[in-house]
C-alpha positions as CSV (number, residue, x, y, z in Angstrom):
1,X,-8.2,-4.8,-39.6
2,X,-10.9,-3.2,-37.4
3,X,-10.7,0.6,-37.3
4,X,-10.5,2.7,-34.1
5,X,-14.3,3.2,-34.4
6,X,-14.8,-0.4,-33.4
7,X,-13.3,0.3,-30.0
8,X,-15.5,3.3,-29.6
9,X,-18.5,1.1,-30.5
10,X,-17.5,-1.5,-27.9
11,X,-17.1,1.2,-25.3
12,X,-20.5,2.7,-26.2
13,X,-22.3,-0.7,-26.0
14,X,-20.7,-1.6,-22.7
15,X,-21.7,1.8,-21.3
16,X,-25.3,1.1,-22.4
17,X,-25.3,-2.2,-20.4
18,X,-24.6,-4.9,-23.0
19,X,-22.7,-8.1,-22.1
20,X,-19.4,-9.2,-23.6
21,X,-21.2,-11.9,-25.6
22,X,-23.5,-9.3,-27.3
23,X,-20.7,-6.9,-27.9
24,X,-18.5,-9.7,-29.3
25,X,-21.2,-10.6,-31.9
26,X,-21.8,-6.9,-32.7
27,X,-18.1,-6.0,-33.2
28,X,-16.4,-9.2,-34.2
29,X,-13.9,-8.7,-31.3
30,X,-13.0,-11.6,-29.0
31,X,-14.1,-11.6,-25.3
32,X,-10.5,-11.5,-24.2
33,X,-10.0,-8.3,-26.1
34,X,-13.2,-6.8,-24.7
35,X,-12.1,-7.8,-21.2
36,X,-8.8,-5.9,-21.8
37,X,-10.5,-2.8,-23.2
38,X,-13.6,-2.6,-21.0
39,X,-12.5,-3.8,-17.6
40,X,-12.6,-0.3,-16.1
41,X,-16.0,0.6,-17.6
42,X,-18.9,0.5,-15.0
43,X,-21.4,-2.2,-16.0
44,X,-25.1,-2.5,-15.2
45,X,-27.0,-4.9,-17.5
46,X,-29.8,-3.3,-19.4
47,X,-33.4,-4.6,-19.8
48,X,-32.6,-6.4,-23.0
49,X,-29.7,-8.3,-21.4
50,X,-31.8,-9.2,-18.3
51,X,-34.6,-10.5,-20.5
52,X,-32.2,-12.6,-22.6
53,X,-30.1,-14.3,-19.9
54,X,-32.3,-13.9,-16.8
55,X,-32.2,-11.7,-13.8
56,X,-30.0,-14.0,-11.7
57,X,-27.2,-14.3,-14.4
58,X,-27.4,-10.6,-15.1
59,X,-26.9,-9.7,-11.5
60,X,-24.1,-12.2,-11.2
61,X,-22.4,-10.6,-14.2
62,X,-22.8,-7.1,-12.8
63,X,-21.2,-8.2,-9.4
64,X,-18.3,-9.9,-11.2
65,X,-17.7,-6.7,-13.3
66,X,-17.8,-4.6,-10.1
67,X,-15.4,-6.9,-8.3
68,X,-13.0,-6.7,-11.2
69,X,-13.3,-2.9,-11.5
70,X,-12.7,-2.5,-7.7
71,X,-9.6,-4.8,-7.9
72,X,-8.2,-2.8,-10.8
73,X,-8.8,0.5,-8.9
74,X,-7.2,-0.9,-5.7
75,X,-4.1,-2.2,-7.6
76,X,-3.7,1.3,-9.3
77,X,-4.0,3.1,-5.9
78,X,-1.4,0.8,-4.3
79,X,0.9,1.0,-7.3
80,X,0.9,4.8,-7.3
81,X,1.9,4.9,-3.7
82,X,4.6,2.2,-4.0
83,X,6.2,3.6,-7.2
84,X,6.3,7.2,-5.9
85,X,8.5,9.7,-7.8
86,X,10.5,8.4,-10.8
87,X,14.2,9.2,-10.7
88,X,16.4,9.4,-13.8
89,X,18.0,6.1,-12.8
90,X,14.6,4.5,-12.4
91,X,13.9,5.5,-16.0
92,X,17.3,4.3,-17.2
93,X,16.9,0.8,-15.7
94,X,13.2,0.6,-16.8
95,X,14.2,1.6,-20.3
96,X,16.8,-1.1,-20.4
97,X,14.1,-3.6,-19.5
98,X,11.9,-2.2,-22.2
99,X,14.6,-2.4,-24.8
100,X,15.4,-6.0,-23.8
101,X,11.8,-7.0,-24.6
102,X,10.9,-4.6,-27.5
103,X,14.2,-3.4,-28.8
104,X,16.0,-4.4,-32.0
105,X,18.0,-7.6,-31.8
106,X,20.0,-6.7,-34.9
107,X,23.5,-5.5,-34.3
108,X,24.1,-1.9,-35.1
109,X,20.4,-0.9,-35.1
110,X,18.8,1.0,-32.3
111,X,15.0,0.7,-32.5
112,X,11.9,-0.1,-30.4
113,X,8.9,-1.7,-32.0
114,X,5.4,-1.7,-30.5
115,X,1.7,-1.0,-31.3
116,X,1.0,0.6,-27.9
117,X,1.4,4.4,-28.0
118,X,2.3,4.4,-24.3
119,X,5.2,2.0,-24.9
120,X,6.5,4.1,-27.8
121,X,6.2,7.3,-25.7
122,X,8.2,5.6,-22.9
123,X,10.9,4.6,-25.4
124,X,11.0,8.2,-26.6
125,X,11.4,9.4,-23.0
126,X,14.2,6.9,-22.4
127,X,16.1,7.7,-25.6
128,X,15.8,11.4,-24.8
129,X,17.2,10.8,-21.4
130,X,20.2,9.3,-23.1
131,X,20.8,12.6,-24.9
132,X,19.2,11.8,-28.2
133,X,17.6,14.8,-29.9
134,X,14.2,14.9,-31.7
135,X,15.7,15.3,-35.2
136,X,17.5,12.0,-34.7
137,X,14.3,9.9,-34.4
138,X,12.6,8.2,-37.4
139,X,9.5,6.2,-37.5
140,X,8.3,3.4,-39.8
141,X,4.8,2.1,-39.6
142,X,3.7,-1.6,-40.2
143,X,0.1,-1.6,-41.3
144,X,-2.5,-3.8,-42.9
145,X,-4.2,-3.8,-46.4
146,X,-7.3,-2.1,-45.2
147,X,-5.6,0.4,-42.9
148,X,-6.2,4.1,-43.4
149,X,-2.6,5.0,-44.1
150,X,-2.9,8.8,-43.7
151,X,-5.0,8.4,-40.6
152,X,-2.3,6.1,-39.0
153,X,0.5,8.5,-40.0
154,X,-1.3,11.4,-38.5
155,X,-2.1,9.5,-35.3
156,X,1.6,8.5,-34.7
157,X,2.9,11.9,-35.7
158,X,0.6,13.6,-33.3
159,X,1.2,11.0,-30.5
160,X,5.0,11.2,-30.7
161,X,5.3,14.9,-31.8
162,X,7.6,13.6,-34.5
163,X,7.0,15.4,-37.9
164,X,5.9,13.3,-40.9
165,X,9.2,14.3,-42.6
166,X,10.9,11.9,-40.2
167,X,8.6,9.0,-41.1
168,X,9.8,6.3,-43.6
169,X,7.9,4.3,-46.2
170,X,4.9,2.6,-44.7
171,X,5.1,-1.2,-44.8
172,X,1.9,-3.1,-45.5
173,X,1.5,-6.6,-44.2
174,X,-0.1,-8.6,-47.0
175,X,0.2,-12.1,-45.5
176,X,-3.0,-13.9,-46.2
177,X,-2.7,-16.1,-43.0
178,X,-2.8,-13.1,-40.6
179,X,-5.3,-13.6,-37.9
180,X,-8.2,-11.1,-38.1
181,X,-8.7,-11.0,-34.3
182,X,-5.1,-10.2,-33.9
183,X,-5.3,-7.3,-36.4
184,X,-8.3,-6.0,-34.5
185,X,-6.2,-5.0,-31.6
186,X,-3.9,-2.8,-33.7
187,X,-6.1,0.0,-35.1
188,X,-3.0,2.1,-35.9
189,X,-0.7,-0.7,-36.8
190,X,2.8,-1.0,-35.3
191,X,5.3,1.8,-34.9
192,X,9.1,1.2,-35.3
193,X,10.9,4.0,-33.5
194,X,14.5,4.2,-34.6
195,X,17.5,6.4,-33.9
196,X,19.8,8.0,-36.5
197,X,23.3,9.2,-35.7
198,X,23.1,12.3,-37.9
199,X,26.9,12.5,-37.8
200,X,27.2,11.8,-34.1
201,X,29.2,8.5,-33.8
202,X,28.0,8.0,-30.2
203,X,24.5,7.5,-31.4
204,X,25.3,5.2,-34.3
205,X,26.4,1.6,-34.1
206,X,28.2,2.5,-30.8
207,X,24.8,3.2,-29.1
208,X,23.5,-0.2,-30.1
209,X,26.7,-1.7,-28.6
210,X,26.4,0.4,-25.5
211,X,22.8,-0.7,-24.9
212,X,23.9,-4.4,-25.2
213,X,26.8,-3.7,-22.8
214,X,24.5,-2.1,-20.3
215,X,22.2,-5.1,-20.5
216,X,25.1,-7.5,-20.1
217,X,26.3,-5.7,-17.0
218,X,22.9,-5.8,-15.4
219,X,22.7,-9.6,-16.1
220,X,26.2,-10.0,-14.7
221,X,25.4,-8.2,-11.5
222,X,22.0,-9.9,-10.9
223,X,23.1,-13.5,-11.7
224,X,26.2,-13.0,-9.4
225,X,23.9,-12.4,-6.4
């Protein structure tokens, strides 16, 4: 699996005016991954790129990058205005949607799994809004054979503010058919954020059932329209 430094290298090369093709060869990352990571980075082809692909193609690439960046910035500006302030109910409904996509499908287990720190932080905010306390959270990491286990543990502990004492045994994915380019997008592996009842029945199996009931009710109301 590519380490976080690969992303930093890609950002550095793009900032220095290199094309996706060059960066892909230098890092081993796919162009789709680079487009996802570097879309907001200002791009002006350097002399080496211009000499290699020609001035016309270089200028065309620069214009396309600028158009994409402007589109992203416009979308962000409009989204900020349209979303406005988030209410508690907004978070509640959005959290249900998040759980529907990323939550555990096993009865009796309350857990959200994702590799994106922003998604895990959103899940934490949602769970907290439901009355779940910090000591009730536990985290299990799903990593790869060449992952830096301690670095990943420290990253997720710092990101979530959950102490390492609330982390379970790290799971290492040793499947030989795992796609390398897929692993390259997950420098810190995948975090499984779970909830423990700690003696509070409302946060045990009942919480899992309640989340399912909430989801069913939303489906019932929407499909009835």
